[in-house]
C-alpha positions as CSV (number, residue, x, y, z in Angstrom):
1,X,0.0,0.0,0.0
2,X,2.9,2.4,0.8
3,X,4.4,1.7,-2.6
4,X,1.2,2.7,-4.3
5,X,1.1,5.9,-2.3
6,X,4.7,6.7,-3.1
7,X,4.1,6.1,-6.9
8,X,0.9,8.2,-6.9
9,X,2.6,11.1,-5.0
10,X,5.6,11.0,-7.3
11,X,3.3,11.0,-10.4
12,X,1.3,14.0,-9.0
13,X,4.5,15.9,-8.2
14,X,5.9,15.2,-11.7
15,X,2.6,16.4,-13.3
16,X,2.6,19.6,-11.2
17,X,6.3,20.4,-12.0
18,X,5.7,19.9,-15.8
19,X,2.5,21.9,-15.8
20,X,4.2,24.8,-14.0
21,X,7.2,24.6,-16.3
22,X,5.1,24.7,-19.5
23,X,2.6,27.2,-18.0
24,X,5.4,29.6,-17.4
25,X,5.8,30.3,-21.1
26,X,2.2,31.6,-21.2
27,X,2.9,33.9,-18.3
28,X,5.8,35.5,-20.0
29,X,4.3,35.6,-23.5
30,X,2.6,39.0,-23.0
31,X,5.9,40.9,-22.5
32,X,5.3,41.6,-18.9
33,X,1.9,43.2,-19.2
34,X,0.1,40.5,-17.1
35,X,-3.6,40.1,-16.9
36,X,-4.4,43.7,-16.1
37,X,-2.5,45.4,-18.9
38,X,-0.3,48.4,-18.7
39,X,0.3,49.5,-15.2
40,X,1.1,53.1,-14.3
41,X,1.7,55.0,-11.0
42,X,-2.0,55.6,-10.5
43,X,-2.9,51.9,-10.7
44,X,-0.1,51.0,-8.2
45,X,-1.2,53.8,-5.8
46,X,-4.8,52.7,-6.0
47,X,-3.8,49.0,-5.4
48,X,-1.8,50.1,-2.3
49,X,-4.8,52.1,-1.0
50,X,-7.0,49.1,-1.5
51,X,-4.6,46.9,0.5
52,X,-4.5,49.5,3.3
53,X,-8.3,49.7,3.3
54,X,-8.7,45.9,3.4
55,X,-6.5,45.6,6.5
56,X,-8.4,48.4,8.3
57,X,-11.7,46.7,7.5
58,X,-10.4,43.2,8.3
59,X,-9.0,44.2,11.7
60,X,-12.2,46.2,12.6
61,X,-14.5,43.3,11.7
62,X,-12.4,40.7,13.5
63,X,-12.2,42.9,16.6
64,X,-16.0,43.3,16.6
65,X,-16.4,39.6,16.1
66,X,-14.1,38.8,19.0
67,X,-15.9,41.2,21.3
68,X,-19.2,39.6,20.4
69,X,-17.9,36.1,21.0
70,X,-16.4,37.2,24.3
71,X,-19.7,38.7,25.5
72,X,-21.4,35.4,24.6
73,X,-18.8,33.4,26.5
74,X,-19.2,35.6,29.6
75,X,-22.9,35.3,29.5
76,X,-22.7,31.6,29.2
77,X,-20.3,31.4,32.1
78,X,-22.6,33.6,34.2
79,X,-25.6,31.4,33.3
80,X,-23.7,28.2,34.2
81,X,-22.6,29.8,37.5
82,X,-26.2,30.8,38.3
83,X,-27.4,27.3,37.7
84,X,-24.5,25.7,39.5
85,X,-23.4,23.8,36.4
86,X,-19.7,23.1,36.3
87,X,-19.2,23.6,40.0
88,X,-17.0,21.1,41.7
89,X,-19.5,18.9,43.6
90,X,-17.5,15.8,44.6
91,X,-14.2,14.7,45.8
92,X,-12.3,11.5,45.7
């Protein structure tokens, strides 16, 4: 069984290497223009501002989510304490 896994893994790795090697020629065929086309300073600046904006929104949303989950956890702990659930009731 291990021999079959090793052969399959080697075949997949070889296929991946060959596809990347032959796919690289397509990437360089457009003389560096890429998928977007010609890139000037305005496009680069806008992309930078988009990255900055993404991280601001991401950190804000994740902080709000963490606060919401923290409030839920504290409420659940308070409810368990009020009901006596989770309290150490026995000994050895």
